[in-house]
N, C-alpha and C positions, 0 to 999 in steps of 0.2 A: 606462619602460613598465610598466603594471600586470601582475601575474601572476595576479590573482584578480578576478572580477566577482561581486558580491553583489546578487542580484535579489530584492527583497522585495515581497510583495503588500501594498500600502498599505492594503487593506481588512481585513487580518487583525486579529482582535481583540487579539492580543498587542501590536501596535504602533500600532493605530489612534489611541489616545489620547495617544501620545507625539509630541513635537515632531520633525518630519522632520530638522531640522538636528542635533538631539541624537543621533538614531539614526545618521545619516551619520557624525558625528564619532566615535561609539562604535565603529562598524565599522572606520573608517580607523585609529583609535588602536590597537585590539586587534591588527589585522594588522600594522601598522607596528612595534609593540613586539616582534613575533615574527619580524621579518625579511621580511615580505611587503609588497606594495603592492596596495591594493584600490580598485576603482571601485564605487560604490554606486548602484543604480538602484531607486527606489521607484515602482511603477506599479500599476495596477489593471485588471481586465477584460481586454479584448483587447490593450491595451498591455503588460500583464504577460506574457501568452503570447508576444507578438511579441518582447519583450526576451529571453525564453528561446530562441526560435528563432534570433535573430540571434547570441546568444552561442555557441550550439551550432555555428553555421556559421563564425563568424569572430572569436570572442571569445578571451580569454586561456586559458591551460592549465587553470585551475580555475574552475568555474562553481558558485557557491553559490546555491541556490534556497530562499527562505523562503516557505512556504505549507503547504497541506494535502496529503493523500495524492494527491488528483486532479491538482493542479498539478505535484507531484513525478513522478507517472506520465507526464505530458506531457513533462517534462524528460528522463526516462530513455529515452523513445522517440526523442528527438532526439540524445541524447549517446551512447547505446550504439552501439558500432561505430566511434566516433571515438577520437582520442588524448586527449581531454579527461577530466578528473576531476570528478565531481559531489560537491558538499557539500550537506547538507540542514539547514535550520533549521526546527524544528517549530513552525509557526504555525497549524496547523489544529485540527480537533476531535479526531480519533482519533490521528493521527501514528503510524500503525503502523510505517511504514518507519523513521522516525527513532528510535523506541523500540528496534527490533531492531538498529539501528546503535549503540545505546548513547548516543544524544545526550541531554544535559541538557535539561529543559523550559524552564528560565530562559534568556531570550535572551542575556544577557551571558555566562553560563556556557557556552552553546552556541557563541558566537563564539570564546571562548578555546579550547574543545575543537577546533573546526575549524582554527583558526590553528596549533595544536600538532600536528594529526594528520598522518599519512603516508598516501599512497594505497595502497589494496589492492583486489584484484579480487574481486568477488562474483558470485553467480549471479543471473540473472533467469529468469522463466518466460514462456511464450507460450501464447496461445489463438488458434488459426487465424491465427498469424503476428503477433498483437498482443502486444507485450511488456508484462509487468506485474511490479511489484516486491514485492507482498505477497499479494494474494488476488483470486480471481474466484469469484463465487457465483451460484447459480441458486435459483429458488423463493423461499424466505423472504428470502434475502440480496438478491435483486433487488427485492423489495417494500420492504425497508428503504431501499434507495437511492432508490426512487421516492417513498417517504414523506418522506425527508430533503429531497429536491428541493422538495417542496410546502411543507414547514414551514421551509425555510431562511431565509425572510424575517422570521421572528419577531424583533421588536425588544425583547422582554422581557429582563430580566437573565438571564444564563446561557442565552440563547435557543438556542445551538448544541446544548447538552446536552439541553434540553427537546425539541428536534427529534429527536434520536437516540432518546430514550425514547418519544416519541409514535409515531414511525415504526416502532420495534421492536414495540410493542404492536399496532399496526394490521397489521403484517406477519404476526403470529401468526394473526390471524383471517382474513386474505385469501389467504395462500399455499395453492395447491391441491397435489394430489399429482402428481408428475412420474413418468411411466412411462419409464424410461431403460434403455438397454443400455450397460454399462460394460465396456470392453475394455482390459486392461492386460497387461504381461508376466506377471502372475500368473494370468491366465485371463480368462474372460468371464462376466458375470452380468447378470441382469435385476434391476433395483431399482425400488421404488416409494417415492420420497422426497419430503418436502415442503421439504427443504433439502439442497443439495449445495455444498460449498466446496472449492476447490482452492487450496492455499497454496504459495508459492515457498519450498521447504525446510520442514522439520518445525516444527510449533508446539511450544511448551514444554508441560509437563504441566498448566499452568494459564494461561488467558488466550490472547491472540493475539500474544504476542511470540515470537521465534524465537531460540534460543540460538546457532544458526550459520546463516550465509548462503552457505555454500560446499559443501554436501553433494552437489550435483548431482542433487537429487530434487525432485519435487512430492509433496505429501501431499494425499490426497483424503479428505474427510470427508462422510458423508451420513447424514441422520437419517430414519429410517423410523417410521411410526406415525401413524394418522389421527386419533386422539383428541386433543382440545384439551388435556386434562390432560397427555398425554405431551409435547406441544409445549411447554407451559409449564414442565414439569420440565426438558426439555432446555435451555430458555433459562436457567433458574436455574442449572443445572449449568455452562453456559458462563460465566456471570457469576462463579460461585464457584470456578471452576477444577477442578470435579469431572467435567468432561464426558467424560474418557477412561474413567471408570467407568460411564457410562450405556450399558446394553446396546443401546439403540436408536440410538446414534451409532457408526457404523463408520468406521475409519480405515485407510488403507494408503499406504505410501510407495513410489513407483515413479519411473522416469525419464520415462515418457510414458504417455498414456492417450487413448482415443477414446470420446466419449460420444455416443450416437445417441438421437434422440427421434423420435416419430411426427410432431412438428411440424417444419416446414421452417425456422422461425426461432424463437429463444428470447431472452428478456431475460436479461442478465447484469449483475451489479455487478462492475466491474473496477477495483480500487483505489478503490472508493467512487463511481465514475462509472457511471451507467446507460447501457448500450448494448445493441443488438440484433444477433445474429449468426446466420449460416446454420449449420444442422446438416449433418453431424456436427461436434462440437466436438473439435478436436485440441489437447491440452495437452502441452507439452514443457518439460523443464528446459533452460535455456541456460547451461551452466556458464561462469563467469568472463567474463560478458558485458559488465561495466561496471566502471570504476575509480571508487572512492568514497573519501571521507574518513570515517574512523570512529575514535572515541576509543580503541577497544581492538581487539586482533587478532580476526579472525573465525574462527580455528581452522584445522584441517587438513581436507582433503577426505576424504570417505568413499568407499571403493572397493567394487567388486563389488555395485553396486546393480542390481536387475532393470530 
């Protein structure tokens, strides 16, 4: 009986041009050499999502999902709260969760890392009860997700990365100012922001990776300033890793937060997927919510967080 099921998105660019039989053999060989037995499923579209659903309900102890942040987000919502362990193969565009787990980007190296890894528990976060593994964003970030969905069909070389660049530029020009009330254990404040991002645990000093995934916090980042020059500078600072030094980007780490808007519903990007939610938005850290395979230890928990 197999102890691991590996579910791969057959449309992912990383494996699309490889022979399915070759991929299946590589997965089975890697896990067998390290004392495991693996079943391999290559599927796309609805069949890919159904394979994840079925594995979460009645599959083996370890469920490995190969796809982007959106499909991994679907998997964590199905597997969290069960006794199963999730492994992630980075086959998407951004792969934020896989990067924070320390996964290699090369498929063969990632397979070795997963087959050698031991389970550990990490945090998730939630917004209005919906679990997410990396981030949820309003304003600019929701516009980026909307733009990516429109440009996703590009068939040009490096089309996925072109879609990210084009959608990011369009989002800078389209995102309006959000009038929000932010309530946290640190107090309550009114903010006027064109972008607000909530991350599952703290971001590093540069970029969107997270050094630890077990702090039991969410980190809230919001960018104020109506001028286009300010927005472009904030974008450059994010890309260059200098965003914590930008006075128009504020950050705070807390265990939970409530965000109220005059709008009854708002658009959010949740792990790269565009969704619309009722306000107020209630964000919470969910410590130790899921068991994952990670190549390196995730560290020790932080205590005494507000």
